[in-house]
C-alpha positions as CSV (number, residue, x, y, z in Angstrom):
1,M,-10.6,-27.9,10.8
2,D,-8.8,-30.9,12.2
3,L,-7.0,-31.2,15.6
4,R,-3.5,-31.0,14.0
5,T,-4.3,-27.7,12.4
6,V,-5.7,-26.3,15.6
7,K,-2.5,-27.3,17.5
8,N,-0.3,-25.8,14.8
9,V,-2.1,-22.5,14.9
10,L,-2.4,-22.3,18.7
11,K,1.2,-23.1,19.2
12,F,2.3,-20.3,16.9
13,L,-0.2,-17.9,18.4
14,S,1.1,-18.6,21.9
15,V,4.7,-17.7,20.8
16,I,3.4,-14.4,19.4
17,G,1.4,-13.8,22.5
18,I,4.4,-14.3,24.7
19,A,6.5,-11.9,22.6
20,L,3.8,-9.3,22.7
21,G,3.5,-9.6,26.5
22,I,7.3,-9.1,26.8
23,F,7.1,-6.0,24.7
24,F,4.1,-4.7,26.6
25,F,6.2,-5.2,29.8
26,S,8.6,-2.5,28.4
27,A,5.6,-0.2,28.3
28,L,4.8,-1.0,31.9
29,C,8.4,0.1,32.8
30,V,7.8,3.4,31.1
31,G,4.7,3.9,33.1
32,W,6.5,3.0,36.4
33,Y,9.4,5.4,35.5
34,Y,7.0,8.3,35.0
35,G,5.0,7.4,38.2
36,E,1.8,6.7,36.3
37,D,-1.0,4.4,37.5
38,V,-0.5,1.2,35.4
39,R,-2.0,-1.3,37.9
40,L,-4.8,-2.5,35.6
41,F,-2.4,-2.7,32.7
42,S,0.0,-4.8,34.8
43,W,-2.7,-7.3,35.5
44,F,-3.4,-7.5,31.8
45,V,0.2,-8.1,30.9
46,L,0.4,-10.9,33.5
47,F,-2.7,-12.4,32.1
48,L,-1.3,-12.2,28.5
49,L,1.9,-13.8,29.5
50,G,0.2,-16.4,31.7
51,V,-2.4,-17.6,29.2
52,N,0.1,-17.8,26.3
53,G,2.8,-19.3,28.4
54,L,0.5,-22.0,29.7
55,L,-0.7,-22.7,26.1
56,F,2.8,-23.0,24.9
57,L,3.8,-25.4,27.7
58,L,0.8,-27.6,27.0
59,L,1.9,-27.9,23.3
60,R,5.7,-27.8,23.9
61,Q,6.1,-31.5,22.9
62,Y,4.0,-31.1,19.7
63,R,6.2,-30.7,16.6
64,M,4.5,-28.1,14.5
65,K,4.6,-28.1,10.7
66,L,2.5,-25.5,9.0
67,S,1.2,-25.7,5.5
68,I,0.8,-22.6,3.4
69,K,-3.0,-22.5,4.1
70,E,-2.3,-22.8,7.9
71,G,0.3,-20.1,7.6
72,I,-2.2,-17.7,6.0
73,L,-4.8,-18.6,8.7
74,S,-2.2,-18.0,11.4
75,V,-1.2,-14.6,10.0
76,N,-4.8,-13.4,9.7
77,L,-5.6,-14.5,13.3
78,V,-2.5,-12.8,14.6
79,W,-3.4,-9.5,13.2
80,I,-7.0,-9.7,14.6
81,L,-5.7,-10.7,18.0
82,L,-3.0,-8.0,18.0
83,G,-5.8,-5.5,17.4
84,I,-7.7,-6.8,20.4
85,G,-4.6,-7.1,22.6
86,G,-3.5,-3.5,21.8
87,A,-7.0,-2.2,22.4
88,V,-7.3,-3.5,26.0
89,P,-4.6,-1.2,27.6
90,L,-6.1,1.8,25.7
91,V,-9.4,1.1,27.3
92,L,-7.9,0.5,30.7
93,L,-5.7,3.6,30.7
94,T,-7.6,6.2,28.7
95,G,-11.2,5.2,29.1
96,V,-12.1,5.2,25.4
97,N,-14.7,2.8,24.2
98,G,-13.8,-0.6,22.7
99,S,-14.4,0.2,19.0
100,D,-12.3,3.4,19.2
101,A,-9.5,1.5,21.1
102,F,-9.6,-1.3,18.5
103,F,-9.4,1.3,15.7
104,E,-6.3,2.9,17.3
105,S,-4.7,-0.4,17.9
106,V,-5.2,-1.7,14.4
107,S,-4.0,1.7,13.1
108,G,-0.9,1.3,15.2
109,F,0.0,-2.3,14.3
110,T,-0.7,-1.8,10.6
111,T,1.3,1.5,10.6
112,T,-1.7,3.3,9.2
113,G,-1.2,6.2,11.6
114,A,-4.8,7.4,11.9
115,T,-5.8,8.2,15.5
116,I,-9.0,8.8,17.5
117,Y,-7.2,11.0,20.1
118,G,-7.6,14.7,19.7
119,D,-5.1,15.9,22.2
120,I,-2.0,13.6,22.0
121,E,0.1,15.6,24.5
122,S,-2.5,15.0,27.3
123,L,-2.0,11.2,27.1
124,P,0.1,9.5,29.7
125,H,3.7,8.5,28.7
126,V,2.8,4.8,28.8
127,I,0.2,5.3,26.1
128,L,2.4,7.5,23.9
129,Y,5.1,4.8,24.1
130,L,2.6,2.0,23.6
131,R,1.2,3.6,20.4
132,S,4.7,4.0,19.0
133,L,5.6,0.5,20.0
134,M,2.6,-0.9,18.1
135,H,3.9,0.9,15.0
136,W,7.4,-0.4,15.5
137,L,6.2,-4.0,15.9
138,G,3.9,-3.8,12.9
139,G,6.5,-2.1,10.7
140,M,8.8,-5.0,10.2
141,G,6.0,-7.5,10.9
142,I,5.7,-9.2,14.2
143,I,5.1,-12.4,12.2
144,V,8.7,-12.1,10.9
145,L,9.9,-11.8,14.5
146,G,7.7,-14.8,15.4
147,V,9.2,-16.9,12.6
148,G,12.7,-16.2,14.0
149,L,11.8,-16.9,17.6
150,F,9.8,-20.0,16.8
151,S,12.5,-21.4,14.5
152,L,14.8,-21.5,17.5
153,I,12.3,-23.9,19.1
154,N,10.7,-25.7,16.2
155,P,12.0,-25.0,12.7
156,S,9.3,-26.7,10.7
157,G,6.7,-24.5,9.0
158,S,8.7,-21.3,9.3
159,M,8.9,-20.8,5.5
160,A,5.1,-21.1,5.2
161,L,4.7,-18.3,7.8
162,F,7.3,-16.1,6.2
163,K,5.6,-16.5,2.8
164,A,2.2,-15.8,4.2
165,E,3.3,-12.6,5.9
166,S,5.8,-11.3,3.4
167,T,3.8,-11.2,0.2
168,G,5.9,-9.9,-2.7
169,I,9.3,-10.3,-0.9
170,K,11.7,-12.4,-2.9
171,M,13.7,-14.7,-0.7
172,E,17.4,-14.5,-1.4
173,K,20.3,-16.7,-0.3
174,I,21.7,-14.2,2.2
175,T,21.7,-16.9,4.8
176,P,20.8,-20.6,4.4
177,K,18.0,-20.6,7.0
178,V,14.7,-18.6,7.1
179,K,15.1,-18.1,10.9
180,D,18.5,-16.4,10.3
181,I,16.9,-14.1,7.6
182,A,14.0,-13.2,10.0
183,L,16.3,-12.5,13.0
184,R,18.8,-10.6,10.9
185,L,16.1,-8.5,9.4
186,W,15.0,-7.5,12.9
187,G,18.6,-6.9,13.7
188,V,18.9,-4.3,10.9
189,Y,15.5,-2.9,12.0
190,V,16.7,-2.4,15.5
191,L,20.1,-0.9,14.3
192,F,18.3,1.7,12.2
193,T,16.0,2.5,15.1
194,I,18.8,3.1,17.5
195,A,20.7,5.1,15.0
196,D,17.7,7.3,14.3
197,M,17.0,7.8,18.1
198,I,20.6,8.8,18.8
199,A,20.7,11.2,15.8
200,L,17.4,12.8,17.0
201,K,18.8,13.1,20.5
202,V,22.0,14.8,19.3
203,A,19.8,17.2,17.2
204,G,18.0,18.4,20.3
205,M,15.1,16.0,21.1
206,G,14.7,14.5,24.6
207,W,15.3,10.8,24.9
208,F,11.6,9.9,25.2
209,D,10.5,11.9,22.1
210,A,13.5,10.6,20.2
211,L,12.7,7.0,20.9
212,N,9.0,7.4,20.0
213,Q,9.7,9.3,16.8
214,A,12.3,6.7,15.8
215,F,9.8,3.9,16.4
216,S,7.3,5.7,14.1
217,T,9.9,6.7,11.5
218,I,11.5,3.4,10.9
219,S,8.1,1.7,10.8
220,T,6.9,4.5,8.4
221,G,3.9,4.8,10.7
222,G,3.5,8.4,11.7
223,F,2.2,8.4,15.3
224,S,3.9,11.3,17.2
225,T,4.1,12.4,20.8
226,K,3.1,16.0,19.8
227,N,-0.2,17.5,18.5
228,A,1.7,19.4,15.8
229,S,3.7,16.3,14.8
230,M,7.2,17.3,13.6
231,G,6.2,20.9,13.4
232,Y,6.5,21.1,17.1
233,F,10.3,20.7,17.1
234,D,10.9,23.4,14.4
235,S,14.5,22.3,13.8
236,P,16.0,21.8,10.3
237,W,18.5,19.2,11.6
238,I,15.6,17.1,13.0
239,I,13.6,17.5,9.8
240,W,16.6,16.3,7.7
241,I,17.3,13.4,10.0
242,M,13.6,12.3,9.8
243,T,13.7,12.7,6.0
244,F,16.7,10.5,5.6
245,F,15.4,7.7,7.9
246,M,12.0,7.8,6.3
247,V,13.5,7.4,2.8
248,I,15.8,4.5,3.7
249,S,12.9,2.8,5.7
250,G,10.9,2.9,2.5
251,I,13.4,0.6,0.8
252,N,13.0,-3.2,1.1
253,F,15.0,-4.2,4.2
254,L,16.3,-7.2,2.4
255,A,18.4,-4.8,0.4
256,H,19.8,-3.3,3.6
257,L,20.4,-6.7,5.0
258,K,22.3,-7.8,1.9
259,F,24.5,-4.7,2.0
260,L,25.3,-4.9,5.7
261,S,25.9,-8.7,5.4
262,T,28.0,-8.9,2.3
263,G,28.7,-5.3,1.2
264,S,26.8,-5.9,-2.0
265,V,24.7,-3.0,-3.4
266,E,22.8,-5.2,-5.8
267,G,19.7,-4.9,-3.7
268,Y,19.7,-1.1,-4.3
269,K,20.0,-1.6,-8.1
270,R,16.6,-3.2,-8.4
271,E,14.1,-1.4,-10.6
272,E,11.7,-0.7,-7.7
273,V,14.4,1.0,-5.7
274,I,15.7,3.1,-8.6
275,W,12.2,4.3,-9.5
276,Y,11.4,5.0,-5.8
277,L,14.4,7.2,-5.4
278,L,13.9,8.9,-8.8
279,I,10.3,9.8,-8.0
280,F,11.3,11.0,-4.6
281,F,14.0,13.4,-5.9
282,V,12.0,14.6,-8.8
283,L,8.9,15.4,-6.7
284,S,11.0,16.9,-3.9
285,L,12.9,19.2,-6.3
286,G,9.7,20.2,-8.1
287,L,8.0,21.1,-4.8
288,S,11.1,23.0,-3.7
289,M,11.0,25.1,-7.0
290,T,7.3,25.8,-6.3
291,D,8.2,27.0,-2.8
292,I,10.9,29.3,-4.2
293,L,9.1,30.7,-7.2
294,V,5.5,30.9,-6.0
295,D,5.9,31.5,-2.2
296,A,9.3,33.2,-2.3
297,D,10.7,30.9,0.4
298,S,14.4,30.7,0.9
299,Y,16.4,27.9,-0.7
300,T,17.2,26.2,2.6
301,H,13.6,26.4,3.8
302,A,12.1,25.1,0.5
303,L,14.5,22.2,0.3
304,T,14.2,21.2,3.9
305,Y,10.4,21.1,4.1
306,S,9.7,19.9,0.5
307,F,12.0,16.9,0.8
308,F,10.5,16.1,4.2
309,T,6.9,16.4,3.0
310,I,7.5,14.2,-0.1
311,A,9.3,11.6,2.0
312,S,6.4,11.5,4.5
313,V,3.8,11.2,1.7
314,L,5.7,8.8,-0.5
315,T,6.5,6.4,2.3
316,T,3.0,6.8,3.8
317,T,4.6,7.8,7.1
318,G,2.3,10.8,7.5
319,F,4.4,13.1,9.6
320,A,3.7,16.8,9.0
321,T,5.6,20.0,9.6
322,L,3.4,22.6,7.8
323,D,-0.3,23.2,7.3
324,Y,-1.1,21.9,3.9
325,A,-4.0,24.4,3.6
326,Q,-1.5,27.2,3.5
327,W,0.4,25.9,0.6
328,G,0.7,28.0,-2.6
329,T,-1.9,27.9,-5.4
330,L,0.2,25.8,-7.8
331,R,0.6,23.1,-5.2
332,S,-3.1,23.0,-4.4
333,Q,-4.2,22.4,-7.9
């Protein structure tokens, strides 16, 4: 690996590190608000910002231009370093071992949603928020955010990074520059998150739970603030809101961006979207009929929980409202 490649990769990693430190600072604010002991976490955030800020300053005059290979290398290194960076506060604040913390962090950033914690509700608010924040950052792709931020400083190489992170996404001429696409994608992502949070609050959730559930829903991750997941809230309005936002979050955000930017619905007419929605409605209605005919549930109960369950499974979000072990015989076969 030559010196130019090292500088290219390090400069981009420093931008991601600074962005992560700023987001982690918001978790610190949550801890301070709830009066929790976040002193060790504070030192880690300062260290994260300090090291990456210094690295960026040292390379600020270097004009980066990434090749596709360097973009792929950068993306892979970012995800490894995110796993380590997210694991540190879990070790500091909950005392879990390093391997468990790394598992939880990677599960968060990759929006897998598996957890090593048995009693979620016993965790401090700062950790609950941090887990949901990891989901949210990983859901759109922190690389996409980094592309937008870095392009404001040094536009060269942004397309290589975008292609390396966004495998399978077809670039469209929504805007002429990749930095505009990256930043507008995040704008749509933030808009949906705020809309979801407000809707959940109006439906009866507290602000903290609404924010965390919105983070996990829009990212299709599944971390919750409650041991019983969405079953804790026991509200049809909340269930339908979560279902709606899970479904739209399962659609390529470029389609949403195109609609909000130009009013065009062409993105929603793509074969992948049509089949996705068709499968969702067929499976949801089929499960509803099973509820009604086999378990004698009411129409409203069957539709509410069947649509939610299929949305959660189909989008790999992983929220739950009912105990699957209690489902009827037909659905278990």
